[in-house]
PDB file of N, H, CA, C and O in Angstrom:
ATOM      1  N   MET A   1       9.743  22.136 -24.978  1.00  0.00           N
ATOM      2  CA  MET A   1       8.671  21.168 -25.262  1.00  0.00           C
ATOM      3  C   MET A   1       8.769  20.687 -23.226  1.00  0.00           C
ATOM      4  O   MET A   1       9.714  20.836 -22.451  1.00  0.00           O
ATOM      5  N   LEU A   2       7.286  20.077 -22.963  1.00  0.00           N
ATOM      6  H   LEU A   2       6.519  19.955 -23.593  1.00  0.00           H
ATOM      7  CA  LEU A   2       7.348  19.690 -21.095  1.00  0.00           C
ATOM      8  C   LEU A   2       8.692  18.099 -21.088  1.00  0.00           C
ATOM      9  O   LEU A   2       9.343  17.510 -21.951  1.00  0.00           O
ATOM     10  N   ASP A   3       8.523  17.996 -19.655  1.00  0.00           N
ATOM     11  H   ASP A   3       7.994  18.474 -18.954  1.00  0.00           H
ATOM     12  CA  ASP A   3       9.551  16.849 -19.896  1.00  0.00           C
ATOM     13  C   ASP A   3       8.229  16.131 -19.239  1.00  0.00           C
ATOM     14  O   ASP A   3       7.980  16.325 -18.049  1.00  0.00           O
ATOM     15  N   TYR A   4       7.016  14.922 -20.410  1.00  0.00           N
ATOM     16  H   TYR A   4       7.218  14.764 -21.376  1.00  0.00           H
ATOM     17  CA  TYR A   4       6.002  14.349 -19.411  1.00  0.00           C
ATOM     18  C   TYR A   4       6.519  13.349 -19.231  1.00  0.00           C
ATOM     19  O   TYR A   4       5.814  12.694 -19.998  1.00  0.00           O
ATOM     20  N   GLY A   5       7.034  12.816 -18.933  1.00  0.00           N
ATOM     21  H   GLY A   5       7.607  13.348 -18.310  1.00  0.00           H
ATOM     22  CA  GLY A   5       7.840  11.512 -18.599  1.00  0.00           C
ATOM     23  C   GLY A   5       8.393  11.930 -16.927  1.00  0.00           C
ATOM     24  O   GLY A   5       7.784  11.197 -16.147  1.00  0.00           O
ATOM     25  N   GLU A   6       9.138  12.668 -16.342  1.00  0.00           N
ATOM     26  H   GLU A   6       9.632  13.263 -16.975  1.00  0.00           H
ATOM     27  CA  GLU A   6       9.286  13.527 -15.440  1.00  0.00           C
ATOM     28  C   GLU A   6       7.980  13.763 -14.325  1.00  0.00           C
ATOM     29  O   GLU A   6       7.846  13.794 -13.102  1.00  0.00           O
ATOM     30  N   ALA A   7       7.210  13.890 -15.409  1.00  0.00           N
ATOM     31  H   ALA A   7       7.319  13.864 -16.403  1.00  0.00           H
ATOM     32  CA  ALA A   7       6.405  15.472 -15.379  1.00  0.00           C
ATOM     33  C   ALA A   7       4.270  14.137 -14.759  1.00  0.00           C
ATOM     34  O   ALA A   7       3.079  14.378 -14.566  1.00  0.00           O
ATOM     35  N   PHE A   8       5.027  13.167 -14.754  1.00  0.00           N
ATOM     36  H   PHE A   8       5.995  12.971 -14.910  1.00  0.00           H
ATOM     37  CA  PHE A   8       4.719  11.486 -14.450  1.00  0.00           C
ATOM     38  C   PHE A   8       5.307  10.989 -13.164  1.00  0.00           C
ATOM     39  O   PHE A   8       4.716  10.395 -12.262  1.00  0.00           O
ATOM     40  N   ARG A   9       6.348  11.270 -13.218  1.00  0.00           N
ATOM     41  H   ARG A   9       6.829  11.752 -13.951  1.00  0.00           H
ATOM     42  CA  ARG A   9       7.173  10.496 -12.011  1.00  0.00           C
ATOM     43  C   ARG A   9       7.549  10.980 -11.044  1.00  0.00           C
ATOM     44  O   ARG A   9       8.087  10.391 -10.106  1.00  0.00           O
ATOM     45  N   GLY A  10       7.172  12.866 -11.194  1.00  0.00           N
ATOM     46  H   GLY A  10       6.735  13.344 -11.956  1.00  0.00           H
ATOM     47  CA  GLY A  10       6.930  12.794  -9.475  1.00  0.00           C
ATOM     48  C   GLY A  10       5.291  12.890  -9.133  1.00  0.00           C
ATOM     49  O   GLY A  10       4.656  13.292  -8.158  1.00  0.00           O
ATOM     50  N   GLN A  11       5.078  12.551  -9.898  1.00  0.00           N
ATOM     51  H   GLN A  11       5.594  12.224 -10.690  1.00  0.00           H
ATOM     52  CA  GLN A  11       3.013  12.053  -9.352  1.00  0.00           C
ATOM     53  C   GLN A  11       3.213  11.450  -8.794  1.00  0.00           C
ATOM     54  O   GLN A  11       3.004  11.664  -7.600  1.00  0.00           O
ATOM     55  N   ARG A  12       3.919   9.906  -9.341  1.00  0.00           N
ATOM     56  H   ARG A  12       4.089   9.732 -10.312  1.00  0.00           H
ATOM     57  CA  ARG A  12       3.694   9.312  -8.709  1.00  0.00           C
ATOM     58  C   ARG A  12       4.253   9.562  -7.277  1.00  0.00           C
ATOM     59  O   ARG A  12       3.765   9.860  -6.187  1.00  0.00           O
ATOM     60  N   GLU A  13       5.320   9.345  -7.699  1.00  0.00           N
ATOM     61  H   GLU A  13       5.717   9.103  -8.585  1.00  0.00           H
ATOM     62  CA  GLU A  13       6.875   9.702  -6.185  1.00  0.00           C
ATOM     63  C   GLU A  13       5.809  10.552  -5.699  1.00  0.00           C
ATOM     64  O   GLU A  13       5.182   9.896  -4.868  1.00  0.00           O
ATOM     65  N   ALA A  14       5.210  11.950  -5.860  1.00  0.00           N
ATOM     66  H   ALA A  14       5.720  12.483  -6.535  1.00  0.00           H
ATOM     67  CA  ALA A  14       4.544  12.197  -4.494  1.00  0.00           C
ATOM     68  C   ALA A  14       4.026  11.775  -3.130  1.00  0.00           C
ATOM     69  O   ALA A  14       4.180  11.792  -1.909  1.00  0.00           O
ATOM     70  N   LYS A  15       2.931  11.181  -4.718  1.00  0.00           N
ATOM     71  H   LYS A  15       2.805  11.167  -5.710  1.00  0.00           H
ATOM     72  CA  LYS A  15       1.739   9.995  -3.652  1.00  0.00           C
ATOM     73  C   LYS A  15       1.888   9.010  -3.190  1.00  0.00           C
ATOM     74  O   LYS A  15       0.971   8.290  -2.796  1.00  0.00           O
ATOM     75  N   GLY A  16       4.222   8.507  -3.076  1.00  0.00           N
ATOM     76  H   GLY A  16       4.967   9.092  -3.396  1.00  0.00           H
ATOM     77  CA  GLY A  16       4.406   7.500  -2.559  1.00  0.00           C
ATOM     78  C   GLY A  16       3.943   6.086  -2.796  1.00  0.00           C
ATOM     79  O   GLY A  16       3.648   5.259  -1.933  1.00  0.00           O
ATOM     80  N   ILE A  17       3.919   5.869  -4.739  1.00  0.00           N
ATOM     81  H   ILE A  17       4.158   6.540  -5.441  1.00  0.00           H
ATOM     82  CA  ILE A  17       3.510   5.220  -4.568  1.00  0.00           C
ATOM     83  C   ILE A  17       4.296   4.484  -5.860  1.00  0.00           C
ATOM     84  O   ILE A  17       4.560   5.091  -6.898  1.00  0.00           O
ATOM     85  N   SER A  18       4.638   3.018  -5.607  1.00  0.00           N
ATOM     86  H   SER A  18       4.423   2.526  -4.764  1.00  0.00           H
ATOM     87  CA  SER A  18       5.269   2.453  -6.944  1.00  0.00           C
ATOM     88  C   SER A  18       4.922   2.185  -8.185  1.00  0.00           C
ATOM     89  O   SER A  18       3.694   2.114  -8.235  1.00  0.00           O
ATOM     90  N   GLN A  19       5.525   1.959  -9.457  1.00  0.00           N
ATOM     91  H   GLN A  19       6.522   2.017  -9.417  1.00  0.00           H
ATOM     92  CA  GLN A  19       4.920   1.837 -10.931  1.00  0.00           C
ATOM     93  C   GLN A  19       4.474   1.207 -10.699  1.00  0.00           C
ATOM     94  O   GLN A  19       3.598   1.322 -11.556  1.00  0.00           O
ATOM     95  N   LEU A  20       3.913  -0.409  -9.609  1.00  0.00           N
ATOM     96  H   LEU A  20       4.625  -0.503  -8.913  1.00  0.00           H
ATOM     97  CA  LEU A  20       3.618  -2.016 -10.057  1.00  0.00           C
ATOM     98  C   LEU A  20       2.145  -1.288  -9.195  1.00  0.00           C
ATOM     99  O   LEU A  20       0.920  -1.366  -9.099  1.00  0.00           O
ATOM    100  N   GLU A  21       3.304  -0.597  -8.723  1.00  0.00           N
ATOM    101  H   GLU A  21       4.299  -0.534  -8.801  1.00  0.00           H
ATOM    102  CA  GLU A  21       0.539   0.060  -6.974  1.00  0.00           C
ATOM    103  C   GLU A  21      -0.320   0.585  -8.688  1.00  0.00           C
ATOM    104  O   GLU A  21      -1.231   0.001  -9.274  1.00  0.00           O
ATOM    105  N   LEU A  22       0.661   2.289  -9.215  1.00  0.00           N
ATOM    106  H   LEU A  22       1.402   2.763  -8.739  1.00  0.00           H
ATOM    107  CA  LEU A  22       0.398   2.566  -9.852  1.00  0.00           C
ATOM    108  C   LEU A  22      -0.593   1.876 -11.269  1.00  0.00           C
ATOM    109  O   LEU A  22      -1.802   2.012 -11.458  1.00  0.00           O
ATOM    110  N   SER A  23       0.255   1.246 -11.978  1.00  0.00           N
ATOM    111  H   SER A  23       1.237   1.135 -11.825  1.00  0.00           H
ATOM    112  CA  SER A  23      -0.665   0.165 -12.778  1.00  0.00           C
ATOM    113  C   SER A  23      -1.706  -0.675 -12.190  1.00  0.00           C
ATOM    114  O   SER A  23      -2.821  -0.763 -12.705  1.00  0.00           O
ATOM    115  N   LYS A  24      -1.400  -1.242 -11.216  1.00  0.00           N
ATOM    116  H   LYS A  24      -0.494  -1.171 -10.798  1.00  0.00           H
ATOM    117  CA  LYS A  24      -3.010  -2.046 -10.248  1.00  0.00           C
ATOM    118  C   LYS A  24      -4.361  -1.362 -10.450  1.00  0.00           C
ATOM    119  O   LYS A  24      -5.427  -1.691 -10.971  1.00  0.00           O
ATOM    120  N   GLN A  25      -3.706   0.151  -9.586  1.00  0.00           N
ATOM    121  H   GLN A  25      -2.840   0.419  -9.163  1.00  0.00           H
ATOM    122  CA  GLN A  25      -4.562   1.288 -10.191  1.00  0.00           C
ATOM    123  C   GLN A  25      -5.754   1.089 -10.831  1.00  0.00           C
ATOM    124  O   GLN A  25      -6.937   0.837 -10.600  1.00  0.00           O
ATOM    125  N   ILE A  26      -4.522   1.430 -12.266  1.00  0.00           N
ATOM    126  H   ILE A  26      -3.561   1.635 -12.453  1.00  0.00           H
ATOM    127  CA  ILE A  26      -5.511   2.680 -13.189  1.00  0.00           C
ATOM    128  C   ILE A  26      -5.583   1.311 -14.411  1.00  0.00           C
ATOM    129  O   ILE A  26      -5.891   1.563 -15.575  1.00  0.00           O
ATOM    130  N   GLY A  27      -5.261  -0.106 -13.961  1.00  0.00           N
ATOM    131  H   GLY A  27      -5.011  -0.311 -13.015  1.00  0.00           H
ATOM    132  CA  GLY A  27      -5.174  -1.349 -14.737  1.00  0.00           C
ATOM    133  C   GLY A  27      -5.093  -0.755 -16.074  1.00  0.00           C
ATOM    134  O   GLY A  27      -5.945  -0.361 -16.870  1.00  0.00           O
ATOM    135  N   THR A  28      -3.352  -0.829 -16.084  1.00  0.00           N
ATOM    136  H   THR A  28      -2.660  -1.149 -15.437  1.00  0.00           H
ATOM    137  CA  THR A  28      -2.018  -1.325 -17.342  1.00  0.00           C
ATOM    138  C   THR A  28      -1.260  -1.920 -16.553  1.00  0.00           C
ATOM    139  O   THR A  28      -1.829  -2.544 -15.657  1.00  0.00           O
ATOM    140  N   SER A  29       0.088  -1.945 -16.583  1.00  0.00           N
ATOM    141  H   SER A  29       0.550  -1.438 -17.310  1.00  0.00           H
ATOM    142  CA  SER A  29       0.879  -2.877 -16.855  1.00  0.00           C
ATOM    143  C   SER A  29       1.913  -1.771 -16.363  1.00  0.00           C
ATOM    144  O   SER A  29       2.115  -0.626 -16.767  1.00  0.00           O
ATOM    145  N   HIS A  30       2.587  -2.637 -15.188  1.00  0.00           N
ATOM    146  H   HIS A  30       2.423  -3.568 -14.860  1.00  0.00           H
ATOM    147  CA  HIS A  30       4.120  -1.754 -14.398  1.00  0.00           C
ATOM    148  C   HIS A  30       4.930  -0.701 -15.923  1.00  0.00           C
ATOM    149  O   HIS A  30       4.965   0.520 -16.075  1.00  0.00           O
ATOM    150  N   GLN A  31       5.627  -2.140 -17.066  1.00  0.00           N
ATOM    151  H   GLN A  31       5.599  -3.132 -16.943  1.00  0.00           H
ATOM    152  CA  GLN A  31       6.519  -1.868 -17.536  1.00  0.00           C
ATOM    153  C   GLN A  31       5.658  -0.957 -18.958  1.00  0.00           C
ATOM    154  O   GLN A  31       6.548  -0.654 -19.753  1.00  0.00           O
ATOM    155  N   ASN A  32       4.645  -0.594 -19.339  1.00  0.00           N
ATOM    156  H   ASN A  32       3.923  -0.840 -18.693  1.00  0.00           H
ATOM    157  CA  ASN A  32       3.501   1.304 -19.880  1.00  0.00           C
ATOM    158  C   ASN A  32       3.752   2.242 -18.869  1.00  0.00           C
ATOM    159  O   ASN A  32       3.820   3.339 -19.424  1.00  0.00           O
ATOM    160  N   ILE A  33       4.031   2.427 -16.911  1.00  0.00           N
ATOM    161  H   ILE A  33       3.976   1.536 -16.461  1.00  0.00           H
ATOM    162  CA  ILE A  33       4.822   2.969 -17.203  1.00  0.00           C
ATOM    163  C   ILE A  33       5.238   3.977 -17.157  1.00  0.00           C
ATOM    164  O   ILE A  33       5.203   5.192 -17.354  1.00  0.00           O
ATOM    165  N   ASN A  34       6.238   1.971 -16.389  1.00  0.00           N
ATOM    166  H   ASN A  34       6.266   0.985 -16.230  1.00  0.00           H
ATOM    167  CA  ASN A  34       8.137   2.590 -17.180  1.00  0.00           C
ATOM    168  C   ASN A  34       8.437   3.588 -18.724  1.00  0.00           C
ATOM    169  O   ASN A  34       9.308   4.359 -19.128  1.00  0.00           O
ATOM    170  N   ARG A  35       7.225   3.055 -19.195  1.00  0.00           N
ATOM    171  H   ARG A  35       6.518   2.429 -18.867  1.00  0.00           H
ATOM    172  CA  ARG A  35       8.095   3.643 -20.429  1.00  0.00           C
ATOM    173  C   ARG A  35       7.187   5.250 -20.596  1.00  0.00           C
ATOM    174  O   ARG A  35       7.764   6.083 -21.295  1.00  0.00           O
ATOM    175  N   TRP A  36       5.949   5.629 -20.037  1.00  0.00           N
ATOM    176  H   TRP A  36       5.480   4.952 -19.469  1.00  0.00           H
ATOM    177  CA  TRP A  36       5.590   6.590 -20.505  1.00  0.00           C
ATOM    178  C   TRP A  36       6.922   7.795 -18.926  1.00  0.00           C
ATOM    179  O   TRP A  36       7.588   8.823 -18.812  1.00  0.00           O
ATOM    180  N   GLU A  37       6.658   7.083 -18.487  1.00  0.00           N
ATOM    181  H   GLU A  37       6.116   6.247 -18.580  1.00  0.00           H
ATOM    182  CA  GLU A  37       8.297   7.734 -17.364  1.00  0.00           C
ATOM    183  C   GLU A  37       9.527   7.757 -18.177  1.00  0.00           C
ATOM    184  O   GLU A  37      10.393   8.566 -17.844  1.00  0.00           O
ATOM    185  N   GLY A  38       9.721   7.048 -19.120  1.00  0.00           N
ATOM    186  H   GLY A  38       9.017   6.390 -19.391  1.00  0.00           H
ATOM    187  CA  GLY A  38      11.083   7.067 -18.929  1.00  0.00           C
ATOM    188  C   GLY A  38      11.532   8.104 -20.716  1.00  0.00           C
ATOM    189  O   GLY A  38      12.635   8.308 -21.223  1.00  0.00           O
ATOM    190  N   ASN A  39       9.864   8.601 -21.284  1.00  0.00           N
ATOM    191  H   ASN A  39       8.968   8.435 -20.872  1.00  0.00           H
ATOM    192  CA  ASN A  39       9.453   9.369 -22.482  1.00  0.00           C
ATOM    193  C   ASN A  39       9.732   7.941 -23.312  1.00  0.00           C
ATOM    194  O   ASN A  39      10.957   8.052 -23.369  1.00  0.00           O
ATOM    195  N   LYS A  40       9.576   7.236 -23.693  1.00  0.00           N
ATOM    196  H   LYS A  40       8.581   7.146 -23.647  1.00  0.00           H
ATOM    197  CA  LYS A  40      10.166   6.140 -24.686  1.00  0.00           C
ATOM    198  C   LYS A  40       8.576   6.602 -25.318  1.00  0.00           C
ATOM    199  O   LYS A  40       8.704   6.939 -26.495  1.00  0.00           O
ATOM    200  N   VAL A  41       7.152   6.697 -24.843  1.00  0.00           N
ATOM    201  H   VAL A  41       7.049   6.423 -23.887  1.00  0.00           H
ATOM    202  CA  VAL A  41       5.738   6.490 -24.984  1.00  0.00           C
ATOM    203  C   VAL A  41       5.435   6.727 -24.195  1.00  0.00           C
ATOM    204  O   VAL A  41       5.901   6.475 -23.084  1.00  0.00           O
ATOM    205  N   LEU A  42       3.844   7.747 -24.703  1.00  0.00           N
ATOM    206  H   LEU A  42       3.465   7.952 -25.605  1.00  0.00           H
ATOM    207  CA  LEU A  42       2.969   8.884 -24.017  1.00  0.00           C
ATOM    208  C   LEU A  42       1.834   8.439 -24.124  1.00  0.00           C
ATOM    209  O   LEU A  42       1.261   8.877 -25.122  1.00  0.00           O
ATOM    210  N   PRO A  43       1.028   7.483 -23.289  1.00  0.00           N
ATOM    211  CA  PRO A  43      -0.468   7.104 -22.944  1.00  0.00           C
ATOM    212  C   PRO A  43      -0.935   7.721 -23.073  1.00  0.00           C
ATOM    213  O   PRO A  43      -0.711   8.835 -22.598  1.00  0.00           O
ATOM    214  N   ASN A  44      -2.337   7.317 -24.117  1.00  0.00           N
ATOM    215  H   ASN A  44      -2.520   6.412 -24.503  1.00  0.00           H
ATOM    216  CA  ASN A  44      -3.289   7.577 -24.367  1.00  0.00           C
ATOM    217  C   ASN A  44      -4.209   8.692 -23.527  1.00  0.00           C
ATOM    218  O   ASN A  44      -4.393   8.496 -22.326  1.00  0.00           O
ATOM    219  N   ILE A  45      -4.615   9.519 -23.989  1.00  0.00           N
ATOM    220  H   ILE A  45      -4.466   9.678 -24.965  1.00  0.00           H
ATOM    221  CA  ILE A  45      -5.316  10.549 -23.528  1.00  0.00           C
ATOM    222  C   ILE A  45      -6.461   9.853 -22.770  1.00  0.00           C
ATOM    223  O   ILE A  45      -7.076  10.708 -22.133  1.00  0.00           O
ATOM    224  N   ASP A  46      -7.067   8.415 -22.571  1.00  0.00           N
ATOM    225  H   ASP A  46      -6.568   7.720 -23.088  1.00  0.00           H
ATOM    226  CA  ASP A  46      -7.409   7.630 -21.849  1.00  0.00           C
ATOM    227  C   ASP A  46      -6.746   6.929 -20.333  1.00  0.00           C
ATOM    228  O   ASP A  46      -7.082   6.444 -19.253  1.00  0.00           O
ATOM    229  N   PHE A  47      -5.801   7.219 -21.007  1.00  0.00           N
ATOM    230  H   PHE A  47      -5.529   7.613 -21.884  1.00  0.00           H
ATOM    231  CA  PHE A  47      -5.106   6.676 -19.442  1.00  0.00           C
ATOM    232  C   PHE A  47      -4.589   8.032 -18.308  1.00  0.00           C
ATOM    233  O   PHE A  47      -4.433   7.974 -17.089  1.00  0.00           O
ATOM    234  N   CYS A  48      -4.386   9.362 -19.372  1.00  0.00           N
ATOM    235  H   CYS A  48      -4.513   9.409 -20.363  1.00  0.00           H
ATOM    236  CA  CYS A  48      -4.409  10.549 -18.783  1.00  0.00           C
ATOM    237  C   CYS A  48      -5.961  11.452 -18.486  1.00  0.00           C
ATOM    238  O   CYS A  48      -6.110  12.657 -18.281  1.00  0.00           O
ATOM    239  N   VAL A  49      -6.896  10.450 -18.551  1.00  0.00           N
ATOM    240  H   VAL A  49      -6.775   9.471 -18.717  1.00  0.00           H
ATOM    241  CA  VAL A  49      -8.054  10.893 -18.261  1.00  0.00           C
ATOM    242  C   VAL A  49      -7.866  10.352 -16.663  1.00  0.00           C
ATOM    243  O   VAL A  49      -8.118  11.112 -15.727  1.00  0.00           O
ATOM    244  N   LYS A  50      -7.413   9.004 -16.452  1.00  0.00           N
ATOM    245  H   LYS A  50      -7.208   8.387 -17.212  1.00  0.00           H
ATOM    246  CA  LYS A  50      -8.050   8.339 -15.172  1.00  0.00           C
ATOM    247  C   LYS A  50      -5.599   8.241 -14.621  1.00  0.00           C
ATOM    248  O   LYS A  50      -4.834   7.553 -13.945  1.00  0.00           O
ATOM    249  N   LEU A  51      -5.581   8.842 -15.079  1.00  0.00           N
ATOM    250  H   LEU A  51      -6.203   9.400 -15.629  1.00  0.00           H
ATOM    251  CA  LEU A  51      -3.712   8.773 -14.022  1.00  0.00           C
ATOM    252  C   LEU A  51      -4.441  11.136 -13.012  1.00  0.00           C
ATOM    253  O   LEU A  51      -4.194  11.457 -11.849  1.00  0.00           O
ATOM    254  N   ALA A  52      -5.320  12.192 -14.206  1.00  0.00           N
ATOM    255  H   ALA A  52      -5.520  11.931 -15.150  1.00  0.00           H
ATOM    256  CA  ALA A  52      -5.067  12.834 -13.593  1.00  0.00           C
ATOM    257  C   ALA A  52      -6.101  12.699 -12.249  1.00  0.00           C
ATOM    258  O   ALA A  52      -5.960  13.307 -11.188  1.00  0.00           O
ATOM    259  N   ASP A  53      -7.419  11.517 -12.666  1.00  0.00           N
ATOM    260  H   ASP A  53      -7.533  11.023 -13.528  1.00  0.00           H
ATOM    261  CA  ASP A  53      -8.531  11.621 -11.932  1.00  0.00           C
ATOM    262  C   ASP A  53      -7.679  10.751 -10.280  1.00  0.00           C
ATOM    263  O   ASP A  53      -7.892  11.037  -9.101  1.00  0.00           O
ATOM    264  N   PHE A  54      -6.751   9.703 -10.846  1.00  0.00           N
ATOM    265  H   PHE A  54      -6.578   9.471 -11.803  1.00  0.00           H
ATOM    266  CA  PHE A  54      -6.572   8.587  -9.378  1.00  0.00           C
ATOM    267  C   PHE A  54      -5.745  10.323  -8.460  1.00  0.00           C
ATOM    268  O   PHE A  54      -6.222  10.727  -7.399  1.00  0.00           O
ATOM    269  N   TYR A  55      -4.407  11.138  -9.234  1.00  0.00           N
ATOM    270  H   TYR A  55      -4.019  10.810 -10.095  1.00  0.00           H
ATOM    271  CA  TYR A  55      -4.110  11.734  -8.668  1.00  0.00           C
ATOM    272  C   TYR A  55      -4.646  13.114  -7.719  1.00  0.00           C
ATOM    273  O   TYR A  55      -4.191  13.701  -6.737  1.00  0.00           O
ATOM    274  N   GLY A  56      -6.142  13.305  -8.786  1.00  0.00           N
ATOM    275  H   GLY A  56      -6.512  12.828  -9.583  1.00  0.00           H
ATOM    276  CA  GLY A  56      -7.155  14.326  -8.181  1.00  0.00           C
ATOM    277  C   GLY A  56      -6.407  15.815  -8.496  1.00  0.00           C
ATOM    278  O   GLY A  56      -6.063  16.554  -7.573  1.00  0.00           O
ATOM    279  N   ILE A  57      -6.268  16.047  -9.470  1.00  0.00           N
ATOM    280  H   ILE A  57      -6.548  15.448 -10.219  1.00  0.00           H
ATOM    281  CA  ILE A  57      -5.535  16.864 -10.388  1.00  0.00           C
ATOM    282  C   ILE A  57      -6.348  16.962 -12.182  1.00  0.00           C
ATOM    283  O   ILE A  57      -7.392  16.642 -12.750  1.00  0.00           O
ATOM    284  N   SER A  58      -5.241  17.519 -12.422  1.00  0.00           N
ATOM    285  H   SER A  58      -4.393  17.779 -11.961  1.00  0.00           H
ATOM    286  CA  SER A  58      -6.355  18.012 -13.779  1.00  0.00           C
ATOM    287  C   SER A  58      -4.944  17.986 -15.085  1.00  0.00           C
ATOM    288  O   SER A  58      -3.718  17.988 -14.973  1.00  0.00           O
ATOM    289  N   LEU A  59      -5.826  17.964 -16.202  1.00  0.00           N
ATOM    290  H   LEU A  59      -6.821  17.962 -16.294  1.00  0.00           H
ATOM    291  CA  LEU A  59      -4.754  17.341 -16.531  1.00  0.00           C
ATOM    292  C   LEU A  59      -3.693  18.282 -17.955  1.00  0.00           C
ATOM    293  O   LEU A  59      -3.289  17.921 -19.060  1.00  0.00           O
ATOM    294  N   ASP A  60      -3.593  19.448 -17.245  1.00  0.00           N
ATOM    295  H   ASP A  60      -3.921  19.741 -16.347  1.00  0.00           H
ATOM    296  CA  ASP A  60      -2.385  20.046 -17.370  1.00  0.00           C
ATOM    297  C   ASP A  60      -0.965  19.960 -16.123  1.00  0.00           C
ATOM    298  O   ASP A  60       0.238  20.058 -16.364  1.00  0.00           O
ATOM    299  N   GLU A  61      -1.721  19.724 -14.651  1.00  0.00           N
ATOM    300  H   GLU A  61      -2.698  19.644 -14.455  1.00  0.00           H
ATOM    301  CA  GLU A  61      -0.798  19.461 -13.792  1.00  0.00           C
ATOM    302  C   GLU A  61      -0.405  18.433 -14.248  1.00  0.00           C
ATOM    303  O   GLU A  61       0.790  18.464 -14.543  1.00  0.00           O
ATOM    304  N   LEU A  62      -1.161  17.060 -14.529  1.00  0.00           N
ATOM    305  H   LEU A  62      -2.132  17.035 -14.290  1.00  0.00           H
ATOM    306  CA  LEU A  62      -0.038  16.099 -14.706  1.00  0.00           C
ATOM    307  C   LEU A  62       0.869  16.087 -15.363  1.00  0.00           C
ATOM    308  O   LEU A  62       1.956  15.520 -15.261  1.00  0.00           O
ATOM    309  N   VAL A  63       0.176  17.142 -16.543  1.00  0.00           N
ATOM    310  H   VAL A  63      -0.707  17.603 -16.626  1.00  0.00           H
ATOM    311  CA  VAL A  63       1.463  16.749 -17.828  1.00  0.00           C
ATOM    312  C   VAL A  63       3.063  17.896 -17.063  1.00  0.00           C
ATOM    313  O   VAL A  63       4.073  18.146 -17.722  1.00  0.00           O
ATOM    314  N   GLY A  64       2.921  18.172 -16.220  1.00  0.00           N
ATOM    315  H   GLY A  64       2.101  17.969 -15.685  1.00  0.00           H
ATOM    316  CA  GLY A  64       2.684  19.585 -15.936  1.00  0.00           C
ATOM    317  C   GLY A  64       3.406  21.315 -16.693  1.00  0.00           C
ATOM    318  O   GLY A  64       4.352  22.063 -16.939  1.00  0.00           O
ATOM    319  N   ARG A  65       2.026  21.015 -16.725  1.00  0.00           N
ATOM    320  H   ARG A  65       1.257  20.407 -16.525  1.00  0.00           H
ATOM    321  CA  ARG A  65       2.061  23.214 -17.303  1.00  0.00           C
ATOM    322  C   ARG A  65       0.805  23.918 -17.011  1.00  0.00           C
ATOM    323  O   ARG A  65      -0.416  23.781 -17.086  1.00  0.00           O
ATOM    324  N   ASP A  66       1.979  24.973 -16.536  1.00  0.00           N
ATOM    325  H   ASP A  66       2.971  25.084 -16.475  1.00  0.00           H
ATOM    326  CA  ASP A  66       1.621  25.422 -15.883  1.00  0.00           C
ATOM    327  C   ASP A  66       0.418  26.534 -16.900  1.00  0.00           C
ATOM    328  O   ASP A  66       0.791  26.908 -18.012  1.00  0.00           O
ATOM    329  N   PHE A  67      -0.863  26.924 -16.405  1.00  0.00           N
ATOM    330  H   PHE A  67      -1.166  26.620 -15.502  1.00  0.00           H
ATOM    331  CA  PHE A  67      -1.751  27.123 -16.735  1.00  0.00           C
ATOM    332  C   PHE A  67      -1.440  28.926 -17.387  1.00  0.00           C
ATOM    333  O   PHE A  67      -1.168  29.944 -16.751  1.00  0.00           O
ATOM    334  N   ILE A  68      -1.609  28.732 -18.725  1.00  0.00           N
ATOM    335  H   ILE A  68      -1.831  27.904 -19.241  1.00  0.00           H
ATOM    336  CA  ILE A  68      -1.819  30.323 -19.005  1.00  0.00           C
ATOM    337  C   ILE A  68      -3.574  31.116 -19.170  1.00  0.00           C
ATOM    338  O   ILE A  68      -4.581  30.891 -19.841  1.00  0.00           O
ATOM    339  N   PRO A  69      -3.374  31.581 -18.680  1.00  0.00           N
ATOM    340  CA  PRO A  69      -4.576  32.489 -18.825  1.00  0.00           C
ATOM    341  C   PRO A  69      -4.515  33.047 -20.413  1.00  0.00           C
ATOM    342  O   PRO A  69      -3.548  33.362 -21.107  1.00  0.00           O
ATOM    343  N   SER A  70      -6.860  33.028 -20.863  1.00  0.00           N
ATOM    344  H   SER A  70      -7.645  32.772 -20.298  1.00  0.00           H
ATOM    345  CA  SER A  70      -6.315  33.046 -21.854  1.00  0.00           C
ATOM    346  C   SER A  70      -6.037  35.174 -22.359  1.00  0.00           C
ATOM    347  O   SER A  70      -6.034  35.680 -23.482  1.00  0.00           O
ATOM    348  N   GLU A  71      -5.927  35.577 -21.542  1.00  0.00           N
ATOM    349  H   GLU A  71      -5.929  35.166 -20.630  1.00  0.00           H
ATOM    350  CA  GLU A  71      -5.663  37.402 -21.701  1.00  0.00           C
ATOM    351  C   GLU A  71      -4.696  37.205 -21.812  1.00  0.00           C
ATOM    352  O   GLU A  71      -4.650  36.445 -22.780  1.00  0.00           O
ATOM    353  N   LYS A  72      -3.379  37.428 -21.334  1.00  0.00           N
ATOM    354  H   LYS A  72      -3.416  38.045 -20.548  1.00  0.00           H
ATOM    355  CA  LYS A  72      -1.717  37.205 -20.931  1.00  0.00           C
ATOM    356  C   LYS A  72      -1.447  36.394 -22.600  1.00  0.00           C
ATOM    357  O   LYS A  72      -0.352  36.277 -23.151  1.00  0.00           O
ATOM    358  N   LEU A  73      -2.254  36.107 -22.923  1.00  0.00           N
ATOM    359  H   LEU A  73      -3.143  36.202 -22.475  1.00  0.00           H
ATOM    360  CA  LEU A  73      -2.243  34.784 -23.889  1.00  0.00           C
ATOM    361  C   LEU A  73      -1.398  36.240 -25.955  1.00  0.00           C
ATOM    362  O   LEU A  73      -0.525  36.412 -26.806  1.00  0.00           O
ATOM    363  N   GLU A  74      -3.421  36.941 -25.037  1.00  0.00           N
ATOM    364  H   GLU A  74      -4.129  36.802 -24.345  1.00  0.00           H
ATOM    365  CA  GLU A  74      -3.674  37.632 -26.396  1.00  0.00           C
ATOM    366  C   GLU A  74      -3.310  39.433 -26.380  1.00  0.00           C
ATOM    367  O   GLU A  74      -3.716  40.184 -27.267  1.00  0.00           O
ATOM    368  N   LYS A  75      -2.516  39.869 -25.247  1.00  0.00           N
ATOM    369  H   LYS A  75      -2.186  39.259 -24.527  1.00  0.00           H
ATOM    370  CA  LYS A  75      -1.185  40.546 -25.569  1.00  0.00           C
ATOM    371  C   LYS A  75       0.395  39.834 -25.807  1.00  0.00           C
ATOM    372  O   LYS A  75       1.548  40.112 -26.138  1.00  0.00           O
ATOM    373  N   GLU A  76      -0.198  39.085 -25.519  1.00  0.00           N
ATOM    374  H   GLU A  76      -1.135  38.860 -25.251  1.00  0.00           H
ATOM    375  CA  GLU A  76       1.284  38.627 -26.464  1.00  0.00           C
ATOM    376  C   GLU A  76       1.891  38.647 -27.475  1.00  0.00           C
ATOM    377  O   GLU A  76       2.991  38.098 -27.546  1.00  0.00           O
TER     378      GLU A  76
END
């Protein structure tokens, strides 16, 4: 299973911003950011889209998922 919290934290730290700054940018509380990064709760899909848009990445990249081409899945 993917460690979503670690992926969320890694994206934020790579951007060089605090939880408070991120929370203001996407319209949520810094407590929510802390809960997401601590794997206590997952953000709903709307906030995942906001996060991905803010970072300029895909949803797969946001959660730390490597892309697996469908052709490779079919062969396994």
